[in-house]
C-alpha positions in Angstrom: 18.5 0.7 -1.1 16.4 -1.1 1.5 17.1 -2.0 5.2 17.6 -5.7 6.0 15.8 -5.5 9.3 12.3 -5.5 7.6 10.9 -8.1 5.3 11.6 -7.0 1.7 7.9 -7.2 0.9 7.1 -4.9 3.7 9.7 -2.4 2.6 8.4 -2.5 -0.9 5.0 -2.0 0.5 6.1 0.9 2.8 7.8 2.4 -0.5 4.5 2.1 -2.4 2.4 3.6 0.3 4.7 6.6 0.5 4.2 6.9 -3.4 0.4 6.7 -3.0 0.2 9.1 -0.2 2.4 11.6 -2.0 0.2 11.3 -5.0 3.2 10.2 -7.1 0.9 7.1 -8.0 -2.6 8.6 -8.3 -5.9 6.9 -7.5 -7.1 4.9 -10.4 -3.5 4.3 -11.7 -2.5 0.8 -12.6 0.8 -0.2 -10.9 2.8 -2.8 -12.9 4.6 -5.4 -11.1 7.4 -5.7 -13.6 8.1 -1.8 -13.7 8.1 -1.8 -9.8 10.5 -4.8 -9.7 12.8 -3.1 -12.2 12.8 0.4 -10.6 13.7 -1.1 -7.2 16.1 -3.8 -8.4 14.2 -6.6 -6.8 12.3 -9.8 -8.2 8.8 -9.9 -8.8 7.7 -12.2 -6.0 8.3 -9.7 -3.1 6.5 -6.9 -5.3 3.6 -9.3 -5.6 3.6 -10.0 -1.8 3.7 -6.1 -1.3 0.6 -5.7 -3.6 -1.2 -8.3 -1.2 -0.2 -6.3 1.8 -1.5 -3.2 0.2 -4.7 -4.8 -0.8 -5.5 -5.7 2.9 -5.1 -1.8 3.8 -7.3 -1.0 1.0 -4.8 1.3 -0.8 -5.1 -0.9 -4.0 -7.3 -3.5 -5.6 -6.2 -6.8 -7.3 -8.0 -6.9 -10.6 -8.1 -10.4 -12.0 -6.1 -10.5 -15.4 -5.5 -6.7 -15.2 -3.0 -6.3 -12.3 -3.3 -3.8 -9.5 -5.1 -0.6 -9.4 -4.7 2.2 -6.7 -8.1 2.8 -4.9 -9.6 6.2 -4.6 -10.2 7.9 -1.4 -13.8 8.7 -0.8 -15.1 10.8 2.1 -16.7 7.8 3.4 -13.6 6.0 3.5 -11.6 8.8 5.1 -14.5 9.1 7.8 -14.0 5.3 8.4 -10.3 5.8 9.0 -10.7 8.6 11.4 -13.1 6.5 13.4 -10.8 3.7 13.5 -7.8 6.0 14.5 -10.0 7.6 17.2 -10.8 4.1 18.6 -7.1 3.1 18.6 -6.1 6.4 20.0 -8.5 6.0 22.9 -7.4 2.5 23.5 -3.7 3.6 23.7 -4.5 6.5 26.1 -6.2 4.1 28.4 -3.2 1.8 28.5 
């Protein structure tokens, strides 16, 4: 199901990002490590690493002893992302 060119954890993170962006997993929903591992036919270790990747992006939060929860998108967060994208785009254009 996954390409070998990318790290398995990155591929799982990409899959979960797609699920979150398309609202197949909604803000506030818990994402269960075991369920994701079973659905994708992978072990739990790369799923845990994928969760850490998503936490760094701000799409999920790791809640101690509760698992992973999808974060909500607030107007402030969207504005912050737009500001970052504008800066990156300006940098790319200058190069």
